[in-house]
C-alpha positions, -999 to +999 in steps of 0.1 A: +046+152-207+071+151-237+057+185-251+069+202-223+100+219-230+124+233-201+154+258-207+181+253-177+205+285-176+236+279-152+274+286-160+281+252-142+282+227-170+281+196-145+249+209-127+233+214-160+238+179-169+228+167-137+196+189-137+188+181-176+192+145-166+170+145-139+142+162-161+147+142-189+143+110-169+109+121-160+097+129-192+105+165-199+122+179-232+153+198-219+181+222-232+206+243-214+225+274-217+260+287-200+253+325-202+227+352-202+230+362-238+226+325-250+194+322-233+179+355-245+188+341-279+173+307-273+141+317-256+120+332-284+128+305-307+124+277-283+094+290-264+099+269-233+072+262-207+095+267-179+130+283-171+153+272-143+178+299-137+210+306-113+215+337-099+250+339-108+255+340-144+282+354-161+280+393-175+244+399-165+232+379-134+202+360-129+178+392-117+188+410-148+181+378-170+148+372-151+137+409-158+145+408-196+125+375-197+098+391-184+100+418-210+101+394-242+064+391-255+060+358-264+075+344-233+066+369-206+043+346-188+067+314-187+071+304-151+107+310-136+124+285-110+153+298-093+181+272-083+206+292-063+231+287-037+222+318-019+196+311+007+190+347+024+154+360+026+167+393+006+180+371-023+148+353-021+124+381-021+145+400-046+141+372-073+103+370-069+103+409-073+123+404-105+096+379-118+105+345-104+077+319-095+096+297-073+130+297-055+150+265-047+184+264-029+212+242-035+220+215-026+187+202-033+169+168-034+157+151-065+122+147-056+120+182-046+132+196-079+107+174-098+077+187-074+088+222-079+086+216-114+054+197-118+038+225-098+050+254-119+038+232-151+007+222-141-002+260-130+010+271-164-015+245-184-044+256-159-037+292-167-034+285-207-064+265-207-084+289-189-072+318-209-082+298-239-118+290-231-144+317-238-158+315-204-122+329-191-133+362-208-161+370-185-144+364-152-140+389-130-108+406-125-092+409-090-060+434-089-048+450-119-053+440-156-034+407-163-029+397-128-044+361-132-048+338-107-069+308-091-094+317-066-100+292-037-112+284-002-085+283+021-085+273+061-061+288+086-052+269+116-034+294+143-038+307+176-028+342+170-063+357+163-042+393+154-025+375+127-051+353+114-071+384+109-043+399+089-036+371+068-075+367+060-074+403+048-045+397+024-062+368+010-098+381+008-081+413-012-074+388-039-106+372-042-104+344-019-127+326+008-105+326+043-114+314+074-095+303+105-094+281+136-076+285+167-069+248+177-056+218+155-086+191+169-114+217+154-093+223+123-089+184+117-128+182+121-138+210+100-113+197+070-129+164+069-164+177+069-157+205+042-122+200+025-107+234+017-084+243-016-053+249+007-042+248+046-024+275+062-008+259+094+014+271+123+037+246+138+027+254+175-012+248+177-029+237+208-039+203+217-021+185+190+008+205+172+010+215+134+031+186+123+007+160+136-023+177+123-004+182+087+003+142+091-033+134+097-045+156+069-021+136+045-032+102+058-069+109+051-082+104+013-106+136+018-074+157+024-043+142+009-042+161-020-048+196-006-020+216-005-003+226+030+017+259+038+035+260+070+033+300+084+056+297+119+085+315+135+103+283+139+130+288+114+157+261+116+165+235+090+151+204+111+119+220+114+117+229+075+127+194+068+105+177+089+076+199+079+085+189+041+088+152+046+053+150+063+037+165+031+038+201+034+041+220+000+059+253+014+076+265+046+072+301+053+088+317+083+074+348+103+076+379+100+067+379+064+057+397+034+020+397+020+030+397-015+053+367-011+026+346+008-002+354-017+020+343-047+031+311-030-010+306-021-019+312-058+009+293-073-005+263-052-040+270-058-031+268-095-015+235-096-042+221-072-071+233-092-055+226-124-049+190-116-088+186-104-099+207-135-129+227-139-118+256-115-124+294-124-091+314-132-095+347-117-085+378-138-077+357-169-074+380-201-071+369-235-061+400-249-022+412-249-012+429-220-001+467-224+038+474-226+046+486-190+063+518-196+088+518-168+101+486-174+102+483-211+120+519-210+146+507-187+156+474-206+158+493-238+184+513-219+203+487-207+203+469-239+219+499-258+256+491-248+252+455-260+233+462-293+230+496-300+196+503-314+198+522-349+188+557-354+161+555-382+173+577-411+153+609-418+134+612-450+155+633-471+140+656-500+154+642-532+180+662-549+167+685-574+161+671-606+165+700-629+202+701-629+210+668-642+181+667-668+195+693-689+225+679-694+211+648-708+192+670-732+220+691-743+242+661-752+214+643-771+204+674-790+235+676-812+233+640-822+195+643-827+197+670-853+221+656-878+217+621-868+249+605-877+247+573-894+255+539-873+285+530-889+309+557-872+291+545-837+302+509-846+334+520-853+340+539-822+329+509-802+350+488-824+381+510-813+373+513-778+407+506-767+420+535-787+414+571-779+383+579-801+385+613-824+356+629-805+357+658-828+350+635-859+326+615-840+306+640-822+300+621-792+297+635-758+332+640-752+333+659-781+303+678-771+323+689-740+357+697-757+337+721-780+315+737-752+341+739-724+325+770-708+289+756-706+307+722-693+325+736-665+292+759-654+270+727-652+296+708-633+299+736-609+263+737-605+262+700-597+286+699-574+274+726-554+241+707-553+256+677-542+274+697-511+243+714-501+221+680-502+248+666-480+249+691-454+209+697-453+207+656-449+233+657-422+216+686-403+184+666-406+199+634-392+215+656-365+181+673-355+162+641-355+190+625-331+187+651-306+149+650-310+150+615-300+176+618-269+153+648-259+122+624-260+140+594-243+151+623-215+116+635-214+102+596-211+126+589-181+115+616-163+077+612-168+078+573-167+065+563-134+086+539-110+069+511-098+074+505-063+064+487-029+059+509+002+054+503+036+041+527+063+063+539+094+046+527+124+062+528+159+061+492+175+080+470+198+113+458+182+135+427+189+166+412+176+171+376+185+200+353+181+188+318+178+209+286+188+204+250+199+220+242+232+223+214+261+203+213+291+222+206+322+215+205+360+214+235+381+242+219+399+259+185+396+277+169+424+298+136+421+294+113+450+325+094+463+335+079+498+365+094+512+378+058+520+381+025+508+360-005+517+334-031+506+300-018+494+275-027+523+245-011+508+230+012+480+201+029+493+187+046+462+184+038+425+190+058+394+161+084+390+151+085+426+147+121+441+171+123+472+163+144+502+194+164+518+209+145+546+196+111+534+221+080+533+230+071+498+254+043+505+275+024+535+310+006+534+314-024+555+324-011+591+337-043+605+374-034+603+365+004+615+345-009+642+375-029+657+397-002+653+374+022+672+369-002+700+403-009+702+414+029+702+385+036+727+397+012+753+434+025+749+421+058+756+399+053+787+428+030+801+454+061+796+428+084+810+427+063+840+464+060+845+469+097+839+447+103+869+468+081+889+501+098+877+511+067+858+514+082+820+522+117+807+497+139+792+513+137+760+505+101+758+470+109+769+465+134+741+481+105+716+458+081+727+425+107+723+437+116+689+439+079+679+400+075+692+389+106+673+406+093+642+388+060+644+356+078+647+360+098+616+368+065+596+336+051+609+317+083+595+337+080+562+317+048+554+285+063+552+276+084+522+250+112+529+233+137+503+244+172+508+215+188+487+182+177+474+181+162+438+180+133+416+205+107+418+221+093+386+250+080+368+254+051+393+290+036+393+291+008+419+274-025+430+266-037+464+298-061+475+322-045+451+353-030+466+363+006+461+388+031+466+383+069+474+386+074+434+356+053+423+327+074+417+296+063+434+271+083+412+259+120+405+234+140+425+217+166+402+198+195+414+165+202+390+149+232+407+169+252+379+188+241+353+214+254+330+210+256+294+248+255+277+250+272+243+276+275+216+279+311+204+302+318+174+332+339+183+320+369+160+286+369+179+300+371+215+302+408+219+263+409+216+260+389+246+261+396+281+250+384+315+211+392+324+198+392+289+165+374+285+163+340+269+136+318+259+136+280+251+116+250+239+124+215+238+110+187+215+092+169+245+072+200+252+069+218+218+041+241+233+058+253+264+082+283+264+107+281+293+125+321+303+156+325+317+187+347+318+222+345+307+241+338+338+279+331+327+298+334+294+334+311+292+362+335+282+378+305+261+372+297+225+363+258+221+381+236+195+378+238+160+341+252+159+357+284+174+328+289+200+322+300+234+301+288+258+271+307+270+251+295+302+214+306+310+198+296+342+164+288+338+137+278+365+127+244+362+092+243+379+075+209+376+110+196+367+100+193+330+138+199+319+162+174+324+200+170+316+210+162+284+179+175+266+183+193+234+167+230+237+160+254+209+171+287+225+168+325+217+186+353+232+172+385+229+203+410+219+183+439+217+152+450+225+131+484+225+095+495+230+076+521+203+104+524+178+102+530+139+121+502+121+123+497+083+136+467+060+173+470+055+167+471+015+149+507+020+181+521+031+210+531+009+246+539+028+264+570+014+297+588+024+272+612+044+256+586+061+221+568+056+192+577+035+158+566+020+128+574-002+093+583+008+063+589-010+062+629-012+040+656-027+023+645-058+030+611-056+068+618-062+098+600-047+114+622-018+149+614-007+153+615+030+185+614+051+179+595+085+197+585+116+201+546+125+202+533+161+205+496+157+211+473+124+199+438+123+200+414+095+168+423+082+157+454+097+172+486+109+161+512+136+155+546+127+161+570+156+154+604+134+145+618+100+113+597+092+079+606+111+055+581+120+028+576+095+050+583+062+052+558+033+087+544+029+096+528-006+113+494+000+133+473-023+146+504-039+145+500-080+175+511-098+158+536-116+144+554-086+156+590-079+147+623-064+113+635-081+106+605-099+069+597-103+055+567-082+034+539-090+023+517-059+021+480-067+016+470-031+016+484+001+031+462+032+010+460+063+033+455+092+024+432+116+017+451+148+038+438+177+061+411+156+095+409+167+120+412+144+144+381+143+176+375+132+168+338+119+195+313+127+226+314+151+255+333+137+230+356+114+223+384+134+228+419+122+255+442+137+249+473+157+258+506+145+259+537+169+242+569+161+267+597+153 
């Protein structure tokens, strides 16, 4: 492992020190750079086996650096691990589009970083070993030239048949063998009989559940080392961490992009088969890959402001030699005919500091002095030649420069732009706000006596079902009955006296009032259930003296329950009574409970700045109990048969929204559109886009009207799959059409 070199690029020196220390302790040779320029300078010389990049690098940014590293020939195939605080699906997908192999968010765990590094390093070693072997030249190529990946057998466990067929088609296009099973028990049985090279599991698999299936696969020696990918709609951090802690290698949420899934599958297959050894690399090529015209041109164009590309000097015809040569001959002729003795020459050299007598010595200056007219003519010819030569040279340089500029412009017009496209298809659209809520009873009544006394009996226990009208508890009635008998006898005595005219009517009515009061006191010593429900939260014991303030217990109705959900204030304007709500609980993960929003609190609570939303859910079978945590999803927008596109396909201008579609002759065509609703990931198009048109997603910077297109990948929309906002507080914003 000591020969494995890793280059860490991050402007945070403290983080660089932590990462390099972790890798050094594991046995890797590490170095780091704090700027993109340093990384580009070190990379060709160092030739690392892995790059670890941050997305927020000064002056250039991680995306551009990633693209430039992919353009450098010696290191273009070196794996890249992105380490960033940005955790959105858009940033993750953009990193993969610019050439990254894996994406890890901060903060991260030490074991997680080491695992991702080992996966990428092993995949690179496997690819290099297979590319170097003679047999690799004869392997079949899947996809474009230079697209090298490992072929494997993949087992999918999911009860959604339509989704399984989409995944199988995607994997088979890449040369893999794929099969699917709808239940966890059948999947486990088949895996133990014939272990595949990779599992793709859903969390919500019938009979067992994806997490239990993953745990059993990792506990069995036959399938312990086989990679596992979870593909699920549950996108909470709790589910993600639980899956990874049970041994999963990757966690992908639905909806997903096919290119992202295949990249993760092939990365894990390369690592797994590289560790096993002896597996085929599909598409390995030992010859140099051709230079991509679009990307290489763009990179040169971006590098010009930083390091100007020198313009090659044109080949200028040499100056005509006929002009200086006669001068040398003319000067030499007078000295050759009457060859002067050497003594005068030595005398002239000895008197160099003094002005020589050129007329007597017969030297070059003497000849010029004696032939002034000829000398002036020759000098004029020389000067004219120099001027003409300079002018011709400058014109030649300017013409070459203009030709180079024209060639660059023409190349820019003719260079194909690599794009990903998606077909516009009408489908149901949902925008969902996800949150965690708490289950409460449909109605909760606190039970208290209306009088004081000693508890004589308590007829129910906590958790007992109580009928309406059932006696729950009684107080001691001894004193109350004594008062009742006394008031009763008084009343009957006054009634007889009144008949004989012995007392007034007022006195009789007063005695009757006391009798009625004594009867009511007797009734207050009996506590009766006013509704059907479950008794809980007991607060008294038999024999205890209690007052009317003492709570006996709580009577909870469970025919329907309330789910109380905290929603942050910026999202509350999207919630209104009557919206549909679905919820699941840990006890019954495969059961989905449906209800509607009933009440929205007008008060903002505490420092969390949340408002309480109550949804009433029917509780058939009494499965939901007060105090349970419920993962809730509120459908804040829903519409059938609409066209939606990813947000990164749209561009907002002063005139409105626009996007690009594949037009005639496979060229980009700009199209203004009207939008009806914008979520976190997708936008509903109301006009300007026709069903069946091919929309360009993840717009490259070089894309413009009329650009020739090279389609890299065609995204197949998953028909009928809802568009989700992710977690609570991350939903999109609604925009009205103008």
